[in-house]
Each structure stands twice: as C-alpha cells, then as structure tokens.
C-alpha positions as a Python dict, from the first residue, in 0.01 Angstrom:
ca = {
    (1, 'M'): (0, 0, 0),
    (2, 'A'): (-198, 324, 25),
    (3, 'Q'): (-562, 337, -78),
    (4, 'P'): (-655, 601, -338),
    (5, 'T'): (-886, 871, -210),
    (6, 'Q'): (-1227, 931, -360),
    (7, 'G'): (-1233, 1309, -377),
    (8, 'H'): (-1372, 1520, -97),
    (9, 'D'): (-1590, 1256, 67),
    (10, 'A'): (-1428, 943, 208),
    (11, 'H'): (-1750, 744, 163),
    (12, 'G'): (-1808, 844, -198),
    (13, 'H'): (-2160, 975, -130),
    (14, 'E'): (-2107, 1327, -258),
    (15, 'A'): (-2224, 1374, -616),
    (16, 'H'): (-2046, 1616, -846),
    (17, 'G'): (-2163, 1754, -1175),
    (18, 'S'): (-2061, 1612, -1507),
    (19, 'L'): (-1843, 1794, -1756),
    (20, 'K'): (-2155, 1865, -1961),
    (21, 'Q'): (-2324, 2040, -1665),
    (22, 'Y'): (-2014, 2250, -1599),
    (23, 'V'): (-1987, 2354, -1964),
    (24, 'I'): (-2357, 2445, -1980),
    (25, 'G'): (-2327, 2649, -1660),
    (26, 'F'): (-2013, 2821, -1788),
    (27, 'L'): (-2170, 2910, -2123),
    (28, 'L'): (-2487, 3041, -1960),
    (29, 'S'): (-2275, 3252, -1724),
    (30, 'I'): (-2079, 3396, -2016),
    (31, 'V'): (-2399, 3481, -2207),
    (32, 'L'): (-2554, 3642, -1899),
    (33, 'T'): (-2239, 3850, -1858),
    (34, 'I'): (-2217, 3960, -2222),
    (35, 'I'): (-2581, 4071, -2251),
    (36, 'P'): (-2554, 4358, -1998),
    (37, 'I'): (-2224, 4469, -2150),
    (38, 'V'): (-2385, 4494, -2493),
    (39, 'L'): (-2690, 4674, -2353),
    (40, 'V'): (-2477, 4934, -2175),
    (41, 'M'): (-2222, 4987, -2454),
    (42, 'N'): (-2489, 5034, -2722),
    (43, 'H'): (-2735, 5236, -2508),
    (44, 'V'): (-3020, 5007, -2615),
    (45, 'F'): (-3265, 5107, -2338),
    (46, 'E'): (-3326, 5399, -2105),
    (47, 'K'): (-3118, 5413, -1787),
    (48, 'T'): (-3389, 5271, -1558),
    (49, 'A'): (-3478, 4988, -1794),
    (50, 'T'): (-3111, 4897, -1834),
    (51, 'I'): (-3063, 4881, -1458),
    (52, 'V'): (-3371, 4660, -1417),
    (53, 'I'): (-3254, 4426, -1694),
    (54, 'I'): (-2906, 4405, -1541),
    (55, 'M'): (-3056, 4320, -1200),
    (56, 'V'): (-3277, 4047, -1349),
    (57, 'L'): (-2982, 3899, -1538),
    (58, 'A'): (-2771, 3913, -1220),
    (59, 'V'): (-3035, 3713, -1031),
    (60, 'M'): (-3051, 3463, -1318),
    (61, 'Q'): (-2673, 3428, -1312),
    (62, 'F'): (-2682, 3380, -934),
    (63, 'L'): (-2932, 3096, -974),
    (64, 'I'): (-2724, 2936, -1248),
    (65, 'Q'): (-2416, 2948, -1025),
    (66, 'L'): (-2612, 2781, -745),
    (67, 'V'): (-2752, 2503, -960),
    (68, 'F'): (-2462, 2423, -1191),
    (69, 'F'): (-2156, 2493, -977),
    (70, 'M'): (-2263, 2477, -613),
    (71, 'H'): (-2499, 2181, -668),
    (72, 'L'): (-2771, 2329, -449),
    (73, 'R'): (-3031, 2078, -562),
    (74, 'E'): (-2804, 1781, -487),
    (75, 'G'): (-2685, 1637, -163),
    (76, 'E'): (-2802, 1437, 135),
    (77, 'K'): (-2958, 1726, 323),
    (78, 'P'): (-3044, 2003, 76),
    (79, 'R'): (-3274, 2167, 333),
    (80, 'Y'): (-2974, 2282, 536),
    (81, 'N'): (-2809, 2416, 223),
    (82, 'V'): (-3120, 2617, 139),
    (83, 'M'): (-3146, 2754, 494),
    (84, 'A'): (-2781, 2862, 486),
    (85, 'L'): (-2839, 3020, 144),
    (86, 'I'): (-3141, 3214, 271),
    (87, 'L'): (-2937, 3344, 567),
    (88, 'G'): (-2656, 3448, 332),
    (89, 'V'): (-2896, 3624, 96),
    (90, 'F'): (-3055, 3805, 391),
    (91, 'I'): (-2716, 3923, 517),
    (92, 'V'): (-2614, 4044, 170),
    (93, 'F'): (-2949, 4221, 129),
    (94, 'V'): (-2907, 4401, 463),
    (95, 'I'): (-2553, 4508, 374),
    (96, 'V'): (-2645, 4629, 24),
    (97, 'A'): (-2969, 4801, 131),
    (98, 'G'): (-2796, 4963, 428),
    (99, 'S'): (-2510, 5085, 211),
    (100, 'M'): (-2749, 5231, -47),
    (101, 'W'): (-2950, 5400, 228),
    (102, 'I'): (-2638, 5554, 379),
    (103, 'M'): (-2507, 5669, 40),
    (104, 'G'): (-2847, 5816, -46),
    (105, 'F'): (-2861, 6001, 286),
    (106, 'N'): (-2509, 6135, 237),
    (107, 'S'): (-2593, 6265, -111),
    (108, 'M'): (-2893, 6458, 28),
    (109, 'V'): (-2685, 6619, 303),
    (110, 'Q'): (-2422, 6761, 67),
}
C-alpha cells in the first residue's frame, strides 16, 4: 500500500504558515493596496508626497509578502534565503534604476 506524502518535504521538516497567518497577510496586503488607490483617486496629497507614500506602502507590502507568504523568517537555513533575497533586490534595483535613467535621458534628448 502506498504511503501518503507529507507535502513538499519528504521528511516533514518544512514549516508552513497557519490559516490565521495567511488571512492576516492577505488582509494586510489588501489594505496596503487600497490605501494608495484612495490617495490617488481623491487627490489627498501633492504629487511628490503621494509618490513617496506609495513607495513606502509598496516596501511595506513587499515585507509582508516575504514574512507571511514566503516564510522568510522560517526554515533550516534562513541565512541563504536572506542572501538570495538581497541578490534579487539588488538585481531589481539595477534594472529599475537603469530603466529610469535611460527614460530620463531619452526625455531630455527629445
């Protein structure tokens, strides 16, 4: 008779979040998505302040995704997860900063 599997890890060492953690993460993500929409639709702040607030909320949402859904703080070797995360953030930063630099240069040329 076949043995039932235990999820992703055959040894059962991998911890997953509880339903409560997933619901909390989901609700926080929804709130952090709705706030910028309300700020932009109602023109609550000046353009620069709105952009800064949206960026801060985006970073907060990124951290919530890491903690509640990607379980960054859990695991056998979280140090490797953090190092991979730092490399990924660096690559994204280079791509975004490079794209903004190129777009800014192109707007000055025209």
